[in-house]
N, C-alpha and C positions, 0 to 999 in steps of 0.2 A: 364618807371621808376617804382621802387618798391613803394608799398603803404606807405604813410607817417604813422609813428607809432602814435597810439593814446597815448600811454604811453612810455616814454623813461627813462631808468635808467641812471642817469648821475653821474659818480664818481667825487668827489671833492677832492682837496688836503688834505693830512693828516697832513700837517704842512706848507710846503713851497708853497706859492700861485702860484709860477711859474710852478708848476706841473700840472696845469689845461691845458687841450688840446684845440686846436683851434676848434675842432668839438664840444666839450662840450660847449664852449662859444657860438658857433653858435646855438646850440640846445636851450640853455637857452634864447637866444635872440628871437627865433622863437615861443616858446610854449606860450600858453595862461595863464598857471598857473604853479607855482612851489610848489610842495609838499615837506615839509622839517620837520626834527625833531624839530628844534628850529628856529623860524622865525628870532630871533636876530642874530644867528650865520650865517644863510644863507643870511640874509639881509646885513651883513657886506661883505660877499663874492661878492654879486651882486653889492654892492656899489663900491668895489674895481675894478670890471669889467666894471663899468659905465653902468650897466643895471638896468632898472626899470621894475619889474614884480610883479604881485600879488602873495603873499605868503600865503600858508595855512598850518597850523600845522598838520602833520601826523606822529604819533609816537606810541610807544608800548601801551600806555594807551587809545588811541582813535581810533585805526585803524579799529576795528570791527564796530564801529559806523560810521566811515567816508566812508568805502568802498561802501555801497549801493548808497550813494549820488554821489560819484565820478564816479561810473559806469554809472549812469544816464547821467551825464554831458559828459563823454567820448563817450557814445553812440550817443549823439547829435552832435558830431563832434569837441568838444574841444580837444586840444592837451595839454598834461601835462608832466612835467619832475618831476621825483622823485629823491631827493638827501638826503643824510644823513649829519650829522654834519661834517664828515670826511671820506673819502674813498668811497668804492662802496656800494650803498644801497643794502640791502638784505643779506649781510654777517655780521652776528651777529647784524643786524639792521632790522627795519621793511621793508617790501617790498614783501615778499613771498606771503602773502594773496592777495594783490591787483593784483600782476602779475598772480596768479592762476585764479582769478575770471575774469580778462580781457581775458585770453586765453580761458576760458570756454565759454565766450560770443562772441568769434570770433573777439575780438578787438586786433589790431596789437600791439605787444610789442617789443621794441628795447632796447638793453643794450650796452652802449658804453664802450670800454676798457679804463682803467685808473688806478689811484692810489688805492692801497690797502696795508695795513701795513704788512700783513703776508709774502709777497714775499721778500721785502728787508731784513726783519728780518731773514728769512730762509737762504738767500744767505750769509748774514753777519755772520751767526753762524759758517760757515765752516763745517757743518754736511752734510750728503748725501741729495741731493735735487732730486735725481732720483725718489724716492718714498717717499711721506710724507702724513700724515693725519692731517687735520685741525680740531681741536676739539672745537674751539671757547672758550666760557666761561664754565668752569666746573660748575656742579651743586653747588649752594651756600651751601645747607645743605643736604636735602634728596637725597640719591643716590650718594653722593660725594665719599665716601670711596669705594663703589662698583665699581664706574667708574674707580677710580684709580687702583684698583686691576685688572680690566679688561685690562687696558692699560699697566700695568707693563711688560707684555710679548710681547707687540707690537714691531715689528722689524723696522717699518718705523719711520722716523723722525716725532716727534709730535710737533704740533704748538698750542699754547693756547693764548687767549687774557686774560688779567688780569688787575684789577684796582690797583692803587698804594697802597691803604690801605689794600689790601688782598695779595699782592705778597709775603710777607715774610711768611705768613701762608701757602700759596700754595707751596712755595719752601720747607718749612719744612716738609709738608705732603708728597710731592713727594720724598724727601730724605728718609723718613721713609719707603715708599712703594717700590720705585724703587732702593733704595740704595744710600747712600750719595756720592758715587764716580761716579754716572752716569753723564756724561758731559751734560751741559746745557748752554743756552745763554739767557740773558735778554737784550732786546732792548727797549730803552725809548726815548721819544721825537723824533721819527724818522722824518727826513728831517728838523727839527727845529734847532735853533741856538745852543742849548745845547744837541744835540743828543748824546746818550751814548749807547754802547753795551758792556756788561760784559760777558765773557765766562769762565766758571770754573765748577767744579763738583757741584752738587746740594747742598751738605752740605756747601761748601764754599760760594756759592752765598747766601744761607739763612743767614749765619753768617755775611757776608759782608753788605748786605742790612739791616739786622736786627740791625746793629750798627749805622745806619744813623738816625739822628734826624727826618728827613722827607724825603719822596719820592714823587716826582711829575711827572706828565705826564702819558699818556696812555702807556701800556706796552704790548709787545709781548714776550712770553716765548717759546723758542725752546728747545726741549729735544731730545738727540740722542736716536735712537732705541735700543732695547735690543740686545746686541751683541751675547750673548750665544745662543739665539733662532735663530739669523741670521746664526751663524756658523753651527748649527744643520741642518737648512734648506738647507744651501749650500751643506752640506755633502750628504743629501738625493737627492738634485738636481743633484749632480755629479754622484751619483749612477745611477739615471735615465738616465743621458746622456750616461753613459757607456753601459747600457742595449740597448739604441737606436743604439749604434755602433756595436752590436753583428751581426755576419753574419746571413743571412736568413736561417731558419731551413728547408725551403723547403715545408712548410705546404701549400697545394693547396688551403685551405679555405681562406688564406690571399691573394691569387693571383686573382685579378679581372678578368684575362683572362683565368683562369683555367676552 
C-alpha cells in the first residue's frame, strides 16, 4: 500500500454541503488535526458530518508563524488535513507554503479532488473551455492597471475571483481596458439556493450590477478571450500548416538516411 500522507488537502463544498466526497469525509475522520481558515466555519461543517476533530486556525495572517510548528508535529507522525472555508485549499487560499515545506522535508502530501468555484463558472459561461487562464484575484491597487493591460490581448478565456463590494469597479475597469462589448459572465452564490449567472458584455454587466442596491456572495468572473488576436493567430497557424503540407524539396540534409 502507498505511504499514508502526512498532509492531505481536502476540498470542502463551496455552498451545497452535499458536494463533499466520501473520500473527503473518510480523510477528515482519520486525521489527527484539521487546519482551517476559520475554525467556526469548519466546525459547522464537521458538526454537519457528525465528526469531532481538533481544529487549528491556519490562514493568510499566521501561516508563516504556524508552518515551523506544524512541520515538527508532522515529522513526528501526526496526520493533518488542510481545508479552506470553501473549495480547494491552495487556490487563492493558504496552502502553498505548507505544501512546499512538507515536500522539501520528504513528508508525503496528498490532494483530494473536489469542489472548486472556477470550473462550474467557466462551463456555465458558454465561452471556450479548451484553453483558459485562471487569474485569481486581481491586484487591489499596485500593478492593477498594468495587469489589465497585459491581459487585454490574452486569447484564452480568463477567470477571476472577486468580492461583491469590488465587482462593479472591476467590471467597469475591464470594460475600459478590454472594451465594453467584450462578452463576460458573472457567477454568484454557486451551488447555493440563490445561485445566479449573468452573461452579457462587460459594459452591460457593470451597469446592471451597479444599479443593484447590494450584491452578496462570492463571485467568479469569466471573460471571453480577445477574438482579434485569436483570429490573427489562427491565420498564422493555417499558414504554418500549409507550409507543412508542401512537398519535400529533396534536401539531403533533412533526410536521416542520406
